[in-house]
C-alpha positions as CSV (number, residue, x, y, z in Angstrom):
1,M,132.5,-11.7,-77.7
2,S,134.7,-10.8,-74.8
3,A,136.5,-7.7,-73.5
4,L,134.0,-5.3,-75.1
5,F,135.2,-2.6,-72.8
6,P,139.0,-2.1,-72.3
7,K,140.6,-1.9,-68.9
8,Y,141.3,1.5,-67.5
9,T,144.0,2.5,-65.1
10,A,144.7,5.8,-63.4
11,V,148.0,7.4,-64.6
12,G,148.3,10.1,-61.8
13,P,146.7,11.2,-58.6
14,R,145.2,14.3,-60.1
15,R,143.9,12.8,-63.4
16,R,140.5,11.1,-63.4
17,A,139.4,8.6,-65.9
18,Q,136.0,9.0,-67.7
19,P,133.0,7.5,-65.9
20,V,133.0,4.4,-68.0
21,V,130.6,2.7,-65.5
22,L,127.8,4.6,-67.3
23,W,128.3,2.8,-70.5
24,P,127.3,-0.7,-69.3
25,A,124.2,0.9,-67.7
26,I,123.3,2.5,-71.0
27,V,123.8,-0.7,-72.9
28,V,121.7,-2.6,-70.3
29,G,118.9,-0.1,-70.6
30,L,118.8,-0.4,-74.4
31,V,119.0,-4.2,-74.3
32,N,116.2,-4.4,-71.7
33,A,114.0,-2.3,-73.9
34,C,114.4,-4.8,-76.7
35,S,114.2,-7.9,-74.4
36,P,111.6,-10.5,-75.5
37,A,109.0,-11.8,-73.1
38,S,110.8,-15.1,-72.4
39,V,108.4,-16.3,-69.6
40,P,105.4,-18.3,-71.0
41,P,102.0,-16.9,-70.0
42,V,100.0,-18.4,-67.2
43,P,98.5,-21.6,-68.6
44,E,94.8,-21.9,-69.0
45,S,93.2,-23.9,-66.2
46,P,93.2,-27.5,-67.4
47,T,89.9,-28.0,-65.7
48,H,87.2,-26.0,-64.0
49,P,85.4,-27.1,-60.8
50,P,81.6,-27.3,-60.9
51,E,79.5,-24.6,-59.4
52,K,78.3,-26.8,-56.6
53,F,78.7,-30.3,-55.2
54,V,76.5,-33.1,-56.2
55,G,74.2,-34.5,-53.5
56,N,72.8,-33.2,-50.2
57,V,75.1,-30.4,-49.2
58,T,74.4,-28.0,-46.3
59,A,74.6,-24.3,-47.3
60,G,77.2,-22.2,-45.5
61,D,80.9,-21.4,-45.4
62,Y,83.3,-24.1,-44.4
63,E,84.9,-23.4,-41.1
64,P,87.7,-26.0,-40.5
65,L,89.6,-24.2,-37.6
66,E,90.0,-26.8,-34.8
67,W,87.1,-28.8,-36.1
68,W,87.9,-31.8,-33.9
69,K,86.6,-30.0,-30.9
70,T,83.1,-30.9,-32.1
71,F,83.9,-34.4,-30.6
72,D,83.6,-32.6,-27.2
73,D,86.5,-34.7,-25.8
74,P,89.1,-32.7,-23.7
75,A,91.5,-35.7,-23.8
76,L,91.5,-35.5,-27.6
77,D,92.0,-31.8,-27.6
78,R,95.1,-32.2,-25.3
79,I,96.6,-34.9,-27.4
80,V,96.2,-32.9,-30.6
81,E,97.9,-29.9,-29.0
82,A,100.7,-32.1,-27.8
83,V,101.2,-33.6,-31.3
84,L,101.3,-30.2,-32.9
85,V,104.4,-29.3,-30.9
86,S,106.2,-32.6,-30.7
87,N,105.6,-34.6,-33.9
88,F,108.7,-35.5,-35.8
89,D,106.9,-35.4,-39.2
90,L,106.1,-31.8,-38.6
91,V,109.6,-31.0,-37.6
92,E,110.8,-32.5,-40.9
93,A,108.2,-30.5,-42.8
94,V,109.4,-27.3,-41.0
95,A,113.0,-28.1,-42.0
96,R,111.9,-28.5,-45.6
97,V,110.2,-25.1,-45.5
98,D,113.3,-23.5,-44.1
99,Q,115.4,-25.1,-46.8
100,A,113.1,-23.8,-49.5
101,R,113.1,-20.3,-48.0
102,T,116.9,-20.4,-47.9
103,R,117.1,-21.5,-51.5
104,A,114.8,-18.6,-52.4
105,R,117.0,-16.1,-50.6
106,I,120.0,-17.5,-52.3
107,A,118.4,-17.2,-55.7
108,S,117.2,-13.6,-55.0
109,A,120.8,-12.5,-54.3
110,F,121.4,-12.1,-58.1
111,N,120.7,-8.3,-57.9
112,R,123.5,-7.7,-55.5
113,P,127.2,-7.4,-56.6
114,R,129.6,-9.9,-55.2
115,V,132.3,-8.1,-53.2
116,Q,135.3,-10.0,-51.8
117,P,138.0,-8.1,-49.7
118,S,141.6,-9.1,-50.2
119,A,145.0,-8.5,-48.6
120,G,148.3,-9.9,-49.7
121,I,152.1,-9.7,-49.8
122,D,153.9,-10.6,-53.0
123,D,157.6,-11.2,-52.6
124,I,159.6,-11.6,-55.8
125,D,163.3,-12.7,-56.0
126,A,164.3,-13.6,-59.5
127,P,167.4,-13.4,-61.9
128,S,167.5,-10.2,-63.9
129,N,167.9,-12.1,-67.1
130,T,164.3,-13.4,-66.7
131,L,162.9,-9.8,-67.0
132,P,161.4,-8.8,-70.3
133,D,163.9,-7.6,-72.9
134,N,162.4,-4.1,-73.2
135,V,162.6,-3.6,-69.4
136,S,166.3,-4.5,-69.3
137,S,167.2,-2.4,-72.2
138,E,165.3,0.7,-70.9
139,L,167.0,0.4,-67.5
140,S,170.5,-0.1,-68.8
141,G,170.4,2.0,-72.0
142,Q,168.0,4.9,-71.7
143,L,168.1,5.4,-68.0
144,D,171.7,4.4,-67.5
145,I,170.9,2.1,-64.6
146,S,173.0,-0.9,-64.0
147,V,170.9,-4.0,-63.7
148,P,171.9,-6.4,-60.9
149,D,172.2,-10.1,-61.3
150,R,169.0,-10.6,-59.3
151,V,166.0,-8.5,-58.8
152,A,164.1,-8.6,-55.4
153,M,160.8,-6.7,-54.7
154,T,158.1,-7.0,-52.1
155,T,154.6,-5.6,-52.8
156,Y,151.9,-5.0,-50.2
157,S,148.3,-4.8,-51.4
158,M,144.9,-4.5,-49.9
159,G,141.6,-4.0,-51.7
160,A,138.3,-5.4,-52.8
161,E,137.4,-7.5,-55.8
162,F,133.8,-7.1,-57.1
163,A,131.8,-8.6,-59.9
164,Y,128.2,-8.1,-61.1
165,E,126.2,-9.8,-63.8
166,F,123.5,-7.7,-65.5
167,D,120.3,-9.6,-65.8
168,L,119.6,-8.6,-69.4
169,W,117.1,-11.3,-70.2
170,G,115.6,-12.1,-66.8
171,R,117.4,-15.4,-66.2
172,S,118.3,-14.6,-62.6
173,R,115.0,-13.0,-61.9
174,N,113.1,-16.0,-63.2
175,E,115.3,-18.3,-61.2
176,A,114.5,-16.3,-58.1
177,R,110.8,-16.3,-58.9
178,A,110.9,-20.1,-59.4
179,A,112.7,-20.6,-56.1
180,G,110.1,-18.3,-54.4
181,A,107.3,-20.4,-55.9
182,E,108.9,-23.6,-54.7
183,S,109.2,-22.0,-51.3
184,L,105.4,-21.2,-51.3
185,A,104.8,-24.8,-52.4
186,S,106.8,-26.1,-49.5
187,E,104.6,-24.1,-47.2
188,W,101.6,-25.7,-48.7
189,D,103.3,-29.0,-48.2
190,F,103.8,-28.2,-44.5
191,R,100.1,-27.4,-44.3
192,A,99.3,-30.8,-45.9
193,A,101.7,-32.5,-43.4
194,R,100.1,-30.7,-40.5
195,I,96.6,-31.8,-41.7
196,G,97.8,-35.3,-42.2
197,V,99.4,-35.5,-38.8
198,V,96.2,-34.1,-37.1
199,A,94.1,-36.5,-39.1
200,Q,96.2,-39.5,-38.1
201,T,96.0,-38.4,-34.5
202,V,92.2,-38.1,-34.6
203,H,91.8,-41.3,-36.5
204,T,94.0,-43.2,-34.1
205,Y,92.3,-41.7,-31.0
206,L,88.9,-42.7,-32.5
207,E,90.3,-46.2,-33.1
208,I,91.6,-46.5,-29.5
209,A,88.2,-45.3,-28.1
210,Y,86.4,-47.9,-30.2
211,L,88.8,-50.7,-29.3
212,R,88.6,-49.9,-25.6
213,R,84.8,-49.8,-25.8
214,Q,84.7,-53.0,-27.8
215,R,87.1,-54.7,-25.3
216,K,84.7,-53.9,-22.5
217,L,81.7,-55.1,-24.5
218,S,83.6,-58.2,-25.5
219,G,84.4,-58.9,-21.9
220,E,80.7,-58.8,-21.2
221,S,80.0,-61.0,-24.1
222,V,82.6,-63.6,-22.8
223,E,80.7,-63.6,-19.4
224,V,77.4,-64.2,-21.2
225,F,78.8,-67.1,-23.3
226,R,80.4,-68.6,-20.1
227,E,77.0,-68.5,-18.4
228,R,75.4,-70.1,-21.4
229,E,78.1,-72.8,-21.6
230,K,77.6,-73.6,-17.9
231,L,73.8,-73.8,-18.4
232,T,74.2,-76.0,-21.5
233,A,76.7,-78.3,-19.6
234,A,74.1,-78.6,-16.7
235,R,71.4,-79.4,-19.2
236,Y,73.7,-81.9,-20.9
237,D,74.3,-83.7,-17.6
238,R,70.6,-84.0,-17.1
239,G,70.1,-85.3,-20.6
240,L,68.2,-82.3,-21.8
241,D,70.9,-81.1,-24.4
242,T,73.1,-83.1,-26.8
243,A,76.8,-83.2,-27.0
244,R,76.5,-81.1,-30.2
245,D,74.7,-78.4,-28.2
246,L,77.4,-78.4,-25.6
247,Y,80.2,-78.2,-28.2
248,A,78.4,-75.3,-29.9
249,A,78.1,-73.4,-26.6
250,R,81.8,-74.0,-25.9
251,Q,82.8,-73.0,-29.4
252,K,81.0,-69.7,-29.0
253,L,82.8,-69.1,-25.7
254,W,86.2,-69.9,-27.3
255,N,85.5,-67.6,-30.2
256,A,84.6,-64.7,-27.9
257,Q,87.8,-65.3,-25.8
258,T,89.9,-65.4,-28.9
259,E,88.4,-62.2,-30.2
260,L,89.1,-60.5,-26.8
261,S,92.8,-61.5,-27.0
262,A,93.0,-60.2,-30.6
263,L,91.5,-56.9,-29.4
264,E,94.2,-56.5,-26.8
265,G,96.8,-56.8,-29.6
266,R,95.1,-54.3,-31.8
267,L,94.7,-51.9,-29.0
268,A,98.4,-52.1,-28.1
269,D,99.2,-51.4,-31.7
270,A,97.0,-48.4,-31.9
271,E,98.3,-47.0,-28.7
272,G,101.9,-47.4,-30.0
273,R,101.0,-45.5,-33.2
274,L,99.5,-42.7,-31.1
275,W,102.7,-42.4,-29.1
276,V,104.8,-42.3,-32.2
277,L,102.6,-39.4,-33.4
278,L,103.3,-37.7,-30.0
279,G,107.1,-38.1,-30.6
280,G,107.9,-40.2,-27.6
281,Y,107.3,-43.6,-26.1
282,R,104.2,-45.3,-24.8
283,A,105.3,-45.7,-21.2
284,D,103.2,-42.7,-20.1
285,L,100.3,-43.1,-22.5
286,A,98.1,-44.7,-19.8
287,N,98.3,-41.4,-17.9
288,M,97.3,-39.4,-20.9
289,L,94.3,-41.4,-22.1
290,P,91.2,-41.9,-20.0
291,D,90.1,-45.4,-19.2
292,S,87.0,-45.0,-21.4
293,P,87.5,-42.4,-24.1
294,S,84.1,-41.2,-25.2
295,P,84.2,-38.8,-28.1
296,S,80.7,-37.7,-29.1
297,V,80.0,-38.0,-32.8
298,A,77.8,-35.2,-34.1
299,L,75.2,-36.0,-36.6
300,D,74.9,-32.5,-37.9
301,P,76.0,-32.0,-41.5
302,V,79.2,-30.1,-42.3
303,P,78.8,-27.0,-44.5
304,A,81.1,-27.8,-47.4
305,G,81.0,-24.5,-49.2
306,I,81.5,-24.5,-52.9
307,P,83.9,-26.5,-55.1
308,V,85.9,-23.4,-56.2
309,G,86.8,-22.9,-52.5
310,L,88.9,-26.0,-52.8
311,L,91.4,-24.0,-54.9
312,V,92.4,-22.0,-51.9
313,Q,91.7,-24.6,-49.2
314,R,93.3,-27.8,-50.3
315,P,97.1,-27.8,-49.6
316,D,97.8,-30.3,-52.4
317,V,96.0,-28.0,-54.9
318,G,97.9,-25.0,-53.6
319,A,101.3,-26.8,-53.8
320,A,100.5,-28.0,-57.4
321,R,99.6,-24.4,-58.4
322,Q,102.9,-23.0,-57.0
323,R,105.0,-25.8,-58.6
324,M,103.3,-24.9,-61.9
325,E,104.4,-21.3,-61.4
326,A,107.9,-22.4,-60.6
327,A,108.0,-24.5,-63.8
328,R,106.8,-21.5,-65.8
329,Y,109.5,-19.3,-64.5
330,A,112.1,-22.0,-65.0
331,V,111.2,-22.0,-68.7
332,G,112.0,-18.3,-68.9
333,A,115.3,-18.9,-67.1
334,R,116.3,-21.6,-69.5
335,R,115.3,-19.5,-72.5
336,A,117.5,-16.7,-71.2
337,D,120.5,-19.1,-71.2
338,L,120.4,-18.9,-75.0
339,L,121.2,-15.2,-75.0
340,P,124.4,-13.3,-74.3
341,S,125.4,-12.2,-70.8
342,L,127.1,-9.0,-69.6
343,T,129.3,-9.0,-66.6
344,L,131.2,-6.2,-64.9
345,S,134.2,-6.9,-62.7
346,G,137.1,-5.1,-61.2
347,T,139.4,-4.5,-58.3
348,I,140.1,-1.4,-56.2
349,G,142.6,-0.9,-53.3
350,L,146.0,0.2,-52.2
351,R,149.4,-1.2,-53.3
352,S,152.9,-0.3,-52.3
353,T,156.4,-1.7,-52.2
354,D,157.0,0.2,-48.9
355,L,155.3,-1.0,-45.9
356,D,155.3,2.5,-44.4
357,R,153.4,3.9,-47.4
358,W,150.9,1.0,-47.6
359,F,148.0,3.1,-46.4
360,N,149.0,6.2,-48.3
361,P,146.0,7.3,-50.5
362,A,148.3,8.1,-53.3
363,Q,149.0,4.4,-53.6
364,W,145.5,3.6,-54.8
365,F,144.8,1.5,-57.9
366,R,141.8,0.2,-59.8
367,N,141.0,-2.3,-62.5
368,L,137.7,-2.4,-64.3
369,S,136.5,-4.6,-67.0
370,A,133.2,-5.5,-68.7
371,N,132.6,-8.7,-70.7
372,L,129.8,-9.6,-73.1
373,L,129.7,-13.4,-73.6
374,G,127.4,-15.2,-75.9
375,P,126.7,-19.0,-75.9
376,A,128.0,-20.9,-79.0
377,F,128.9,-24.5,-79.8
378,Q,127.1,-26.0,-76.8
379,G,126.1,-29.2,-78.6
380,S,122.3,-28.3,-78.3
381,R,122.6,-28.6,-74.5
382,L,121.0,-25.2,-73.9
383,R,118.1,-25.9,-76.3
384,D,117.6,-29.3,-74.8
385,N,117.4,-27.6,-71.4
386,V,114.6,-25.3,-72.7
387,T,112.8,-28.4,-74.0
388,L,113.2,-30.1,-70.7
389,A,111.8,-27.1,-68.8
390,E,108.8,-26.8,-71.2
391,T,108.0,-30.5,-70.7
392,R,108.2,-30.0,-67.0
393,L,105.7,-27.2,-67.3
394,R,103.3,-29.4,-69.2
395,E,103.7,-32.0,-66.5
396,S,103.0,-29.5,-63.7
397,V,99.9,-28.2,-65.5
398,A,98.6,-31.7,-65.8
399,A,99.4,-32.3,-62.1
400,Y,97.5,-29.1,-61.1
401,G,94.5,-30.2,-63.1
402,R,94.6,-33.7,-61.5
403,S,94.7,-32.1,-58.1
404,I,91.6,-30.1,-58.8
405,V,89.6,-33.1,-60.1
406,T,90.8,-35.3,-57.3
407,A,89.8,-32.7,-54.7
408,V,86.2,-32.2,-56.1
409,N,85.6,-36.0,-56.5
410,E,87.0,-36.8,-53.0
411,V,84.6,-34.3,-51.4
412,E,81.6,-35.6,-53.3
413,A,82.5,-39.2,-52.5
414,V,82.9,-38.4,-48.8
415,L,79.7,-36.5,-48.7
416,A,77.9,-39.5,-50.0
417,R,79.6,-41.8,-47.5
418,L,78.8,-39.4,-44.7
419,E,75.1,-39.5,-45.5
420,A,75.2,-43.3,-45.7
421,S,77.0,-43.4,-42.3
422,R,74.4,-41.2,-40.7
423,R,71.6,-43.4,-41.9
424,R,73.4,-46.6,-40.7
425,H,74.1,-45.0,-37.3
426,T,70.5,-44.0,-36.9
427,L,69.3,-47.6,-37.8
428,L,71.8,-49.3,-35.5
429,R,70.9,-46.9,-32.6
430,S,67.3,-47.8,-33.0
431,F,68.2,-51.5,-33.1
432,A,70.3,-51.1,-29.9
433,E,67.4,-49.4,-28.1
434,E,65.1,-52.2,-29.1
435,A,67.6,-54.9,-28.0
436,K,68.0,-53.1,-24.6
437,A,64.2,-53.1,-24.2
438,E,64.1,-56.8,-25.1
439,T,66.8,-57.6,-22.5
440,A,64.9,-55.7,-19.8
441,F,61.7,-57.6,-20.8
442,Q,63.3,-61.0,-20.7
443,E,64.9,-60.2,-17.3
444,R,61.4,-59.4,-15.9
445,R,60.0,-62.6,-17.4
446,Y,62.9,-64.6,-15.9
447,R,62.5,-63.1,-12.5
448,S,58.8,-63.7,-12.5
449,G,59.3,-67.3,-13.5
450,V,57.6,-67.0,-16.9
451,A,60.8,-67.5,-19.0
452,D,64.0,-69.5,-18.4
453,Y,67.5,-68.1,-17.9
454,D,68.6,-69.0,-21.4
455,D,66.1,-66.6,-23.0
456,F,67.5,-63.8,-20.8
457,L,71.1,-64.7,-21.8
458,A,70.2,-64.8,-25.5
459,A,68.6,-61.3,-25.2
460,S,71.6,-60.0,-23.3
461,Q,73.9,-61.4,-26.0
462,S,71.8,-59.7,-28.7
463,H,72.0,-56.4,-26.8
464,I,75.8,-56.6,-26.5
465,S,76.1,-57.4,-30.2
466,A,73.9,-54.4,-31.0
467,R,76.1,-52.2,-28.8
468,I,79.2,-53.4,-30.6
469,E,77.7,-52.7,-34.0
470,L,76.6,-49.2,-32.8
471,A,80.1,-48.5,-31.5
472,A,81.5,-49.5,-34.9
473,A,79.0,-47.2,-36.6
474,E,80.0,-44.3,-34.4
475,R,83.6,-45.0,-35.1
476,D,82.9,-45.1,-38.9
477,L,80.9,-41.9,-38.7
478,G,83.8,-40.2,-36.9
479,Y,86.2,-41.6,-39.6
480,T,83.9,-40.2,-42.3
481,R,83.6,-36.7,-40.8
482,L,87.4,-36.8,-40.5
483,A,87.7,-37.7,-44.2
484,L,85.4,-34.9,-45.2
485,H,87.4,-32.3,-43.3
486,R,90.6,-33.7,-44.8
487,A,89.1,-33.6,-48.3
488,L,87.9,-30.0,-47.8
489,G,91.3,-28.9,-46.5
490,G,91.5,-25.4,-45.1
491,V,93.4,-24.0,-42.0
492,W,92.9,-26.5,-39.2
493,T,95.2,-24.7,-36.7
494,A,96.4,-21.2,-36.3
495,A,100.0,-22.1,-35.6
496,G,102.6,-21.9,-38.4
497,P,106.0,-23.6,-39.0
498,A,107.8,-21.5,-36.5
499,A,105.5,-22.7,-33.6
500,V,106.2,-26.3,-34.4
501,Q,110.0,-25.7,-34.7
502,S,110.1,-24.1,-31.3
503,G,108.0,-26.7,-29.7
504,R,110.2,-29.5,-30.9
505,S,113.0,-28.2,-28.8
506,D,111.4,-30.1,-25.8
507,P,110.9,-33.7,-26.7
508,A,109.0,-34.3,-23.5
509,A,106.0,-32.1,-24.5
510,G,103.8,-35.2,-24.7
511,A,104.9,-36.3,-21.2
512,R,104.0,-32.9,-19.8
513,V,100.5,-33.1,-21.2
514,A,100.2,-36.6,-19.9
515,S,101.1,-35.5,-16.3
516,A,98.7,-32.6,-16.6
517,S,96.0,-34.9,-17.7
518,A,96.7,-37.3,-14.9
519,G,96.6,-34.4,-12.4
C-alpha cells in the first residue's frame, strides 16, 4: 500500500496546513506497541566449562600482563616492544578493527533523517500547443489572455530534500546491533592477533637463543671429535687401532661438522623470521640480538585460575560469543523484512521565476509525503533470507561451544605437558651436572697419568651432549610455558589498536631499538 498520506501544499502565505507530521508519529507509536519480539532469545550455552582444571594446578588468579618478563631477558623485552609498534600483522588487524567500527557507525545512522540540500535552475522554452488543453483554454477563454506560439519560463529553486524511514519492527536497530557485535568481535580478533604476534616473537627468540647455544656447543663437539680423530689416526699408524676404528672416528667428525652447517642455516632462517615480525629487514638484527641470548626459564608453576575465566580471557571465545550475538540480531533484522515499512519524505525551500525575488520568504514551498509499503510477491526470497539467518545463528552457537571446549582442553593438555617438561628438565640438569663432574674427574686422572687422553675426550663429549640435551629441554620448557599463556589468553599488553596504528607510522622502529641496544 502506497501514498497512505496525501501530499499537502500551502495555498497562501497566511494559511497554515494542519500538523500532519503528528499522524505518522501516532501510527508509529501504535505499531510499536503491537510489534512482536522478532529477535530470538540468547541461546542456551552449548557447553559448560568444568569447575576446575584436571591435574596439578596452582591456586591463584592468572596474571598474564607482560608475562614474558619472567624470562628476565632485557633483549627479549626490547624486541617485544619493537614488534608491538612495527609488526605488519598488527597493522592489518587494526585496519580490520577500524573497518568494523566504521560499518557499525554506518549501520547506526538509521535513526537520523537523510537531508540533501539542492539548488537548481529550470529553463523551459516550448511550443504553446504542447501545454495541457485545460491550461490553454483557461488562458484564452476565461482570462482573455492571448497565448503566444511559444512559452518560455525560467524557475530558480533552492531547498532541502529529506527522507526518514520509521523503524517499526526493529530491522535497522537489529542491523546496527549486529554491526556493533561484529565490531566487538573484530576487537577480540585484534587481541588474538596481538597475542599471536607476541607468541611468535617469544617462540622465535627462544629458538634463536637455543640455536646459538647449540652452535657453540656443536663447535666444541667438533673440536672434541677432531682430537679423537687425530688420536685414532696416531694409534692406527702405530698399529693399535684398525681401519674401521679410524673410519668410525672420522665419520663422527664429519657428522658433527655437517650438523654445525645445518645449524647455521636454521639459525639464519629463525633470524629472518624474527626480522619479519619486526617489520623490517635483517641487516641490523646482529645489533639487536646479543651474541649469547640467555633467557632464564622459570620452573615455578603458572596459576591458571578456573576454567570459567577462559570465557572472558580467551580472544577466540570472546570473538565467537560476539559473532553469535551478531547472528542473533541478524535473524531479527531478516524477520523484520517480512513486515511493512513506513517512510516519510519531502522537500522544503524557495522557488521563484524572478531572480530578484529568489530569496523572498513569500516564495517558500513544501512537499510532504508518507508511504507505507508491504512486501509481496518476492518469490520466497525474504523467507529464505530468514532461514539463512537462522542457520547462521545455529552455526555460530556451535562455533561458540567449540571454542569453549577447545579452550578448556588446550589448557589441560598444556598443563600436563608443562609438568612433564619440568620433570624432564630436572632429570637432564642432574645428568648434565654428573657429566660435568665425570669430565673433571677424567681430566684429573689424565693429568696424573692414571688414565689416557681418550677417556678424557669421551667424558668431554658426554658432557657436551648432556649440555645440548639440557639446552633443548630449557627451550621446550619455554615453549610449553608460552603455550600455556597462549591457551589461557588474557590481556598480555596494555596497549590497544590505536597505539599500534600510531607506531606503524615509523617503519624504522625496530632499527631504533637495535641502535639503542647496541649503545
